[in-house]
DRENLO-236592 format. One line per 5 residues: for each residue x, y, z of C-alpha. Coordinates in nm, 3 decimals. Layout:
BEGIN
X/Y/Z  ...;
END
This chain:
BEGIN
1.990/-2.776/-1.133  1.751/-2.652/-0.868  1.876/-2.390/-0.623  1.909/-2.482/-0.258  1.673/-2.457/-0.085;
1.409/-2.523/-0.351  1.118/-2.525/-0.102  1.053/-2.212/0.107  0.750/-2.133/0.325  0.663/-1.783/0.445;
0.383/-1.845/0.698  0.329/-1.476/0.735  0.212/-1.318/1.062  -0.079/-1.077/1.018  -0.012/-0.701/1.039;
0.366/-0.750/1.024  0.440/-0.603/0.683  0.343/-0.915/0.490  0.145/-0.721/0.226  0.463/-0.534/0.132;
0.668/-0.855/0.118  0.407/-1.037/-0.094  0.403/-0.745/-0.342  0.781/-0.776/-0.364  0.755/-1.154/-0.411;
0.518/-1.112/-0.707  0.778/-0.893/-0.881  1.066/-1.123/-0.780  0.894/-1.443/-0.897  0.859/-1.298/-1.248;
1.214/-1.164/-1.244  1.383/-1.482/-1.115  1.149/-1.754/-1.241  1.050/-1.927/-0.916  0.701/-2.056/-0.843;
0.514/-1.824/-0.603  0.234/-2.028/-0.446  -0.029/-1.823/-0.263  -0.359/-1.906/-0.096  -0.706/-1.756/-0.124;
-0.764/-1.846/0.242  -0.657/-1.555/0.461  -0.827/-1.613/0.795  -0.775/-1.982/0.883  -0.449/-2.024/1.070;
-0.545/-2.329/1.279  -0.602/-2.654/1.092  -0.740/-2.997/1.176  -0.511/-3.294/1.121  -0.679/-3.371/0.788;
-0.651/-3.008/0.678  -0.282/-3.010/0.766  -0.226/-3.328/0.563  -0.416/-3.187/0.265  -0.232/-2.854/0.268;
0.110/-3.015/0.309  0.031/-3.254/0.022  -0.073/-2.962/-0.201  0.235/-2.756/-0.114  0.475/-3.049/-0.153;
0.356/-3.126/-0.507  0.407/-2.767/-0.628  0.662/-2.711/-0.902  1.004/-2.638/-0.753  1.167/-2.406/-0.675;
0.863/-2.267/-0.496  0.790/-2.014/-0.225  0.456/-2.077/-0.051  0.295/-1.798/0.148  -0.015/-1.788/0.367;
-0.129/-1.672/0.712  -0.099/-2.010/0.887  0.051/-2.141/1.209  0.370/-2.348/1.170  0.320/-2.681/0.989;
0.542/-2.980/1.058  0.585/-3.140/0.714  0.802/-3.426/0.842  0.524/-3.538/1.078  0.324/-3.634/0.767;
0.615/-3.783/0.574  0.696/-3.472/0.369  1.027/-3.293/0.317  1.055/-3.010/0.568  1.090/-2.681/0.377;
1.291/-2.380/0.487  1.076/-2.131/0.679  1.105/-1.753/0.688  0.890/-1.495/0.868  0.875/-1.135/0.987;
0.742/-1.017/1.323  0.713/-0.675/1.484  0.683/-0.504/1.820  0.355/-0.647/1.963  0.227/-0.302/2.067;
0.287/-0.165/1.716  0.110/-0.471/1.578  -0.188/-0.401/1.803  -0.201/-0.038/1.680  -0.187/-0.147/1.317;
-0.464/-0.402/1.367  -0.681/-0.151/1.556  -0.695/0.088/1.258  -0.701/-0.190/0.995  -1.022/-0.331/1.146;
-1.180/0.015/1.121  -1.059/0.152/0.791  -0.921/-0.140/0.590  -0.649/-0.068/0.336  -0.590/0.031/-0.024;
-0.747/-0.290/-0.162  -1.091/-0.131/-0.151  -1.250/0.155/0.031  -1.541/-0.057/0.157  -1.337/-0.363/0.256;
-1.341/-0.268/0.623  -1.722/-0.262/0.613  -1.721/-0.618/0.483  -1.455/-0.724/0.735  -1.631/-0.574/1.040;
-1.996/-0.532/0.936  -2.131/-0.540/1.293  -1.902/-0.260/1.415  -2.113/0.040/1.514  -2.022/0.381/1.375;
-1.926/0.526/1.714  -1.709/0.218/1.775  -1.541/0.256/1.434  -1.436/0.613/1.515  -1.346/0.542/1.878;
-1.024/0.720/1.979  -0.762/0.456/2.060  -0.657/0.643/2.376  -1.014/0.631/2.506  -1.033/0.263/2.414;
-0.721/0.187/2.621  -0.779/0.421/2.918  -1.144/0.319/2.964  -1.070/-0.054/2.930  -1.287/-0.138/2.631;
-1.272/-0.518/2.572  -1.083/-0.473/2.243  -0.808/-0.277/2.417  -0.793/-0.449/2.756  -0.699/-0.782/2.595;
-0.499/-0.680/2.287  -0.385/-1.036/2.198  -0.014/-0.968/2.240  0.030/-1.348/2.236  -0.094/-1.353/1.873;
0.253/-1.399/1.719  0.366/-1.707/1.917  0.145/-1.978/1.754  0.290/-1.894/1.411  0.611/-2.048/1.543;
0.475/-2.293/1.802  0.256/-2.480/1.554  -0.081/-2.655/1.529  -0.082/-2.830/1.869  -0.383/-2.712/2.079;
-0.146/-2.600/2.359  0.016/-2.356/2.114  -0.297/-2.143/2.148  -0.269/-2.121/2.527  -0.051/-1.827/2.639;
0.225/-1.969/2.858  0.573/-2.107/2.894  0.508/-2.431/2.700  0.398/-2.252/2.382  0.682/-2.001/2.406;
0.952/-2.267/2.450  0.815/-2.479/2.165  0.805/-2.170/1.942  1.170/-2.093/2.023  1.268/-2.453/1.948;
1.093/-2.441/1.610  1.259/-2.109/1.524  1.601/-2.262/1.596  1.534/-2.584/1.405  1.314/-2.483/1.111;
1.345/-2.110/1.038  1.626/-1.973/0.827  1.535/-1.619/0.927  1.281/-1.438/1.145  1.307/-1.071/1.063;
1.185/-0.766/1.253  0.962/-0.523/1.063  1.119/-0.223/1.235  1.447/-0.325/1.061  1.292/-0.421/0.727;
1.574/-0.299/0.501  1.828/-0.507/0.693  1.591/-0.805/0.675  1.565/-0.769/0.297  1.945/-0.754/0.270;
1.973/-1.076/0.470  1.709/-1.247/0.257  1.901/-1.144/-0.053  2.219/-1.294/0.094  2.061/-1.617/0.226;
1.815/-1.685/-0.057  1.955/-1.515/-0.370  1.748/-1.723/-0.612  1.432/-1.575/-0.459  1.541/-1.234/-0.328;
1.824/-1.106/-0.549  1.781/-0.726/-0.600  1.495/-0.711/-0.347  1.624/-0.402/-0.172  1.661/-0.200/-0.491;
1.307/-0.304/-0.595  1.175/-0.205/-0.251  1.337/0.138/-0.277  1.212/0.196/-0.632  0.887/0.399/-0.629;
END
């Protein structure tokens, strides 16, 4: 008998702790025997109608119970005749997210010392070591428009208006959160979020907090 829900999507928001959660999911999928479906595409969040159909078809045919994870704006499965999965996500304070992204673009992460060079090859050396306070106070383009709206389309969806900062996108995002998301956690309260995931989705997240706390 499959657990309920047997289809979960974590359309993870960038620079909101998703690397940590995906590491946990790899351990949990082996421990609990669910199908962790990941994507090699990390930088394409907006999809054409055909791309949406293709991705939804691929996800829907995965062996259940599955948890699919990718950086992608909300997908409406029912629009294309599929069963709507349960969504989860984690967001964070937008200013903290901006800070994290600022340094990530410059120095990458543990995946490889030179990854940041590949990610931002055109960044000049003086730009790479630019003090963030100078960047903000002197209104450098990167810091005068820090994309605080970035999080909203992950909940609003693939409609073109979801990419326009404004009331329409915000209200649609809130509606989708209420109707399609089991949980939207806050990174600043990650341990509480993991406890809730363990309670709501035990087949996927049982023992997650103890694994997280284990060095």
